C-alpha positions as CSV (number, residue, x, y, z in Angstrom):
1,D,-5.4,-0.4,-8.8
2,F,-1.7,-0.1,-8.6
3,A,-1.1,-1.7,-11.9
4,L,-3.4,0.3,-13.8
5,A,-1.8,3.5,-12.2
6,G,1.5,2.3,-13.5
7,E,0.1,1.7,-17.0
8,R,-1.4,5.2,-17.0
9,R,2.1,6.4,-16.5
10,G,3.5,4.7,-19.3
11,L,4.5,1.2,-18.0
12,E,3.8,-1.9,-20.1
13,P,0.8,-3.8,-18.6
14,G,2.8,-6.9,-17.7
15,V,5.6,-4.8,-16.1
16,A,3.0,-2.7,-14.1
17,R,1.3,-5.8,-12.9
18,R,4.6,-7.5,-11.8
19,L,5.7,-4.3,-10.1
20,A,2.3,-4.0,-8.3
21,I,2.3,-7.6,-7.1
22,G,5.9,-7.5,-6.1
23,G,5.5,-4.3,-4.1
24,V,2.4,-5.5,-2.3
25,Y,3.8,-9.0,-1.7
26,G,7.1,-7.7,-0.6
27,A,5.5,-5.2,1.9
28,A,3.2,-8.0,3.3
29,A,6.2,-10.5,3.6
30,F,8.2,-7.9,5.5
31,I,5.5,-7.1,7.9
32,A,4.8,-10.7,8.6
33,R,8.5,-11.2,9.2
34,E,9.1,-8.0,11.3
35,G,5.6,-7.6,12.8
36,D,5.6,-3.9,12.4
37,P,4.2,-2.1,9.4
38,A,6.3,1.1,10.2
39,A,9.4,-1.1,9.8
40,V,8.6,-1.3,6.0
41,I,8.7,2.5,5.7
42,A,11.9,2.7,7.7
43,A,13.6,0.0,5.6
44,A,12.3,1.1,2.1
45,A,11.9,4.9,2.2
46,T,15.3,6.4,1.5
47,P,14.9,10.1,2.3
48,G,14.2,12.0,-0.9
49,G,13.6,8.7,-2.8
50,M,10.7,7.3,-4.8
51,T,9.2,5.5,-1.9
52,A,9.4,8.5,0.4
53,A,7.6,10.6,-2.4
54,A,4.8,8.1,-2.7
55,I,4.4,7.9,1.1
56,A,4.2,11.6,1.4
57,V,1.2,11.7,-1.1
58,L,-0.5,8.9,0.8
59,E,0.1,10.8,4.1
60,E,-1.1,14.1,2.6
61,R,-4.3,12.4,1.3
62,E,-4.8,10.7,4.8
63,L,-4.8,7.2,3.5
64,A,-4.8,5.9,7.1
65,T,-8.2,7.5,7.7
66,D,-9.7,5.9,4.6
67,V,-8.2,2.5,5.6
68,D,-9.7,2.9,9.2
69,L,-13.1,3.7,7.7
70,A,-12.9,0.8,5.5
71,V,-12.1,-1.6,8.2
72,E,-14.8,-0.1,10.3
73,A,-17.3,-0.8,7.5
74,A,-16.2,-4.3,7.1
75,V,-16.3,-5.0,10.9
76,N,-19.7,-3.5,11.0
77,R,-20.9,-5.6,8.2
78,A,-19.4,-8.7,9.7
79,K,-21.4,-8.1,12.9
80,E,-24.6,-7.7,10.9
81,L,-24.0,-11.0,9.3
82,L,-23.4,-12.9,12.5
């Protein structure tokens, strides 16, 4: 949970929640407008900045693999329900 992660690092709960929602909403809106998820990274990740640091951790932890496996599980379950 993004908001909980912010709270664990000292943000007030309301601030953490607003930042989490704003970040997810902003990224989703950008992707919807531009049609390319990579464009969000290009636009938001200043070299050496906060977003770039966060993205580096996600890439090191292979988040894309976990997302792929989660989508696969959801698709497989949807097929079972049909």
